[in-house]
C-alpha positions, 0 to 999 in steps of 0.5 A: 635270661628267664626268671622263674616266678615263685608260686604262692599257695594259699595257707591251708593251716586254717582249714584243718579237718576235725573229727566230729559226729558222723553227721557233722564230719567236716573236711574243709574250712569252717564257716563258723564255730559251733555255739558261736565260739570266738576264733581265739577261744576255739583255737585254745580248745582241745579235741574233746572240748571241740567235740563237746561243742559240736554235740551241744550245737547239734542238740540245739539244731535238732531242738530248733528243727523240732520247734520249726516243724511243730510251728509249720504243722500248727500253721497248716492247721490254722490255714486249713481252718481259715480255708474251711471257715471261708468256704462255709461263709461263701456257701452261706452267702451263696445260699442267702443270695439264691434265696434272694434270687428266688424271692426277687421282684421285677427290677431287682435283677439286671442282665447284661451282654458284652459284645465286640469284646477284647481282653488286654494281654501282653500289650495288645487287645485280644478278641473275646467271645461275647459274654454275659452276666446277671447281678442283683441289687445289692450284690457284688460278684467276681467275673472271670474273663478269657480271650477267645484263644483261652490262653489269657485270663483276667477278672473284673468285679461287677456290682449293682447298688441297692436301688438297682440303678447304678451298675459298676464294673471295676478292674482287678488290675487297676483302680479304673471303673466303668459306671452305668446309671439308668432308671428302671424304665431305661433298663426295661427298654434296654441300655447300651454303653461302651465299656473300657477298663484300663489294661483289662477289657473293652466292648459294647455292653447292653443291659436290661431287666431280667424278666421274672415269672412272678412279674405281671405285665 
């Protein structure tokens, strides 16, 4: 003999619709009561009181939205101001650096070429075209790198101390650095050194002193 199971439907008495402001009409269960009114107190309120609570909550929500919008506008202005200041500082620094380059003497600027280069990307070394850079004593610069297929990019920092005899290449993706230490005479003749920055770049680097028009041989 078949037994008929009695199907229980969920109690929907707690999901009664309320007639609210046009923008706040609810047709399902309330996630929470307006103004954080406890359920016990809410159950004892009449329609007019509930309507008033929703209106008050709507006013608070609108005021909060206005404050958030004003704060967002203020933050955008601050970000724009900081960006403009940073751009101005970078421009001034570039101008000072250019002035230094124009007045540099022989031995203050080192030029380097990196051959047999490879860029580490997606767990393999990817071929790179030879690349070059020049750096002045006391200068630090960011050097962008890219694989030969132009699909992968990375960046390293290059710095030369004020003596012009200590060149350092550092990865922006690890704490690993390569350092070349050479005397002015060695750099004048040209110095070669293999570089290998973890998870960034490797190759054979050759550096020498950049000839300047003012230098008298």
